[in-house]
Residue, then its C-alpha position, 0 to 999 in steps of 0.5 A: m699216628n696216635s694222639f699222644a695226649k689221648h693215649n693211655f700208657n697203662n702197663q706199657k713200656v715206652i721208649i722215648r727219643v729225647d734230646f739230652n744233648v746238653p752242654l757240660d762244664d769241665n766237671f761234667n755239670v749240666t750248664d743249661d738243662t732246658r732240653i731236659r726240662e722241656s722233656v718232663p711233661t711227656i715223661q710225666k704223662i706216661l708215668d702218671d698213666g702207669g707206664s714205664v719209660i726208656l729214654m734214649s739220646h745222644l750226647g756230643r760227637p764221639k768219634n770212635g765208639p764209647d768215650e767217657k767224656y760223652s757218657l750220659k751217666h754224667i746227666i743222671s742227677n740232673v734228669e732225676k732232679n727235673i723229673g723228681a724220680s730216680v733213674k736207672f742207667a744202662s751202660d749200653c743202649i743195646g746188649t744183654e744188660a740193657f735188655e735185662l733192665s728194660k725187660n724188668l722195668k716196672a710201672g712208674e720206673i725210668l731207664l736211661l740208655e747209654n749214648l746212642r752215638f757210641y754206635k756208628q750205626e746210629e748216625a748211619g740210620d742202620v735198620g738192624f740197630a734200629e730194630q735192636l732199639s725197638k726191642h726195649a718197648d711196646f710204644y715209640i715216641n719221638d720228642a727230640f726236635g733237635t734231631a728231627h732233621r736227621a734220618h738216624a736210627s733212633t729218630t727215624i728208622v726205628a719208627q717202622f718197627f712200631p707201625n701203629k704204636k708211635s707218636f710225637g711227645f708234647l715237646l715235638e708237637k709244640e714245635i711243629e704247631s709253633v712253626n705252622k702257626v707262623l708259616k700257615s695259620g698265624e694271625k696277621p700281620v705276621t712279621a719275621i725278624v731274620g738276623g745273623a751274620k750271613v745272607s747265604s745261610k738264610i736265603s731259603i728261609i726268607e724265600n719260604l717266608f714270602n708265602a706267609v709273612d707281611n713283614i721281614i726285618i733284616g738284621g745283623g751282619m747280613a744287613f750290610t750285603f743288602v745295603k751294598a746291593m742298594g749302592g751304600n758304603t759299608g766300610n769294613s762291615l761284613v759283606e758277602d759280595d757273592y750274594i749282592e745279586t741275591a739280595k737284589t733278587i730277594m728285594a724284588k721278589a718281596k715287592e712282587r709279593n707285597v711283603n715289606i722288607y725292612v733294612p736298617v737305616d742306621t748302625v753302631i759302627a766300631d773301628g775294630f771287632s772288639n768290645d773295647a773298640n771305639k764306636k759311634e752311630c752313622a747312617i748305614n749306607q755311609i760307613p767310613d773306611g776302616w769302620m764296621g757295623l756291629d749293632a743296630g742304630t737308634k732310628s732302626i731300633e725304633d722303626c723295628k719296635t713299631i713294626i713288632h708292636n703292630s704285629k700279631t704273629l712274630l718269628w725271630n731268627g738271628p740277632m741284630g748285632v754282635f750281642e756277645f759284646s756288651n757294648f754292641e748288644n743293645g739292638t738285639k736286647q731292644i728287639a727282644l724286649a719289643i717281642v716280649e711286649a707284643t707277646k704280653k699284648g696277645a701276639f704269638s712269638l716264636v724264637g728259634g735258632g741258636d743265637s736268638v735262643a742264646a740272646v733271650s736266655k742272656f737277657g732273661l726273657a725266655k719265659d716271656v715269649s710264646h715258644v723258644s725252639t729247642g732245635g737249631g738245624a731242625m728249626l731252620e730246615f722246617l722254616e725252609g719248608q723241608t720235610l723233616p725225616g723224624v717228623a715224616a716217620i711218625m706221620d706215615 
């Protein structure tokens, strides 16, 4: 693997797998350009070296070939605004026009290829399709962490056609370093805040974290399965009855590994799943029938803040409650603020997973933590200890 920062791309054509799968409104305006902004340093380094850039990405999930709704032409103006340069566009990712444009690309110029998923061969990891893509450039860079867990043609297979001319971009390097900082080299105490709705979706993460962390804070709907496993009354709260024994096993393993598991002691309950429902606080193991826990309670928030403030490395994956409802967002907001405060005092903080990222964005705190991951599924699989195909293809 080549070191991206040390490589000089003068007079080289570089194809970058970026993740420009960004949300668009009904008028095709980009509503969140985080992923585009995060790709700029990688693109800029190549341009500054005197190279040219070919960008390839997917957008959405087109079902049957080309679909106007998913055309990457809709994001050109946003890409140009973020990079501060004009961007050429190829109405196909392979084919005569696309190859003519990449062939004639001059140093300092940028070409964006049309949506890769207009071809079924992309998601199928087709070798022939990957070889076609490779013909655009001299050097391949993967900077798309959000798709690194997929063995698609552009994320994994194409790397074999650049045996000695491939590397990660700045963003993917940063994503890998951030997760490794939590799992392998984090300054202790290391604390993971694991929330969200279901235990079932987080078991593998929690079990892998046992090898790395000192504390695990359980939050969100998944906490009630742990509460029921400890014999508590959970009322109408979300509980995965099939995972009660799993919750007991997790708590037993934590004790064996000297990992402190914190389960909330109180909760804000509501008499319906609605922002306007009646609400009150109670002990988390004494929820009356007809009521459900929708947020962390006052004592739980204070306990969690103490653990967070005493930590040197922090991972946050999953909210503390139904933060989408303004009347039940306080627990999630207070945890976010505590992580920001710890970060200001020198702790390393990684926020990853769709809902956690949405939460720090909602509260305007994304820039106040050490790193916000751009990859949802990829981040989860990496935290579970899985090998990501897109990462392995560059390391080979």
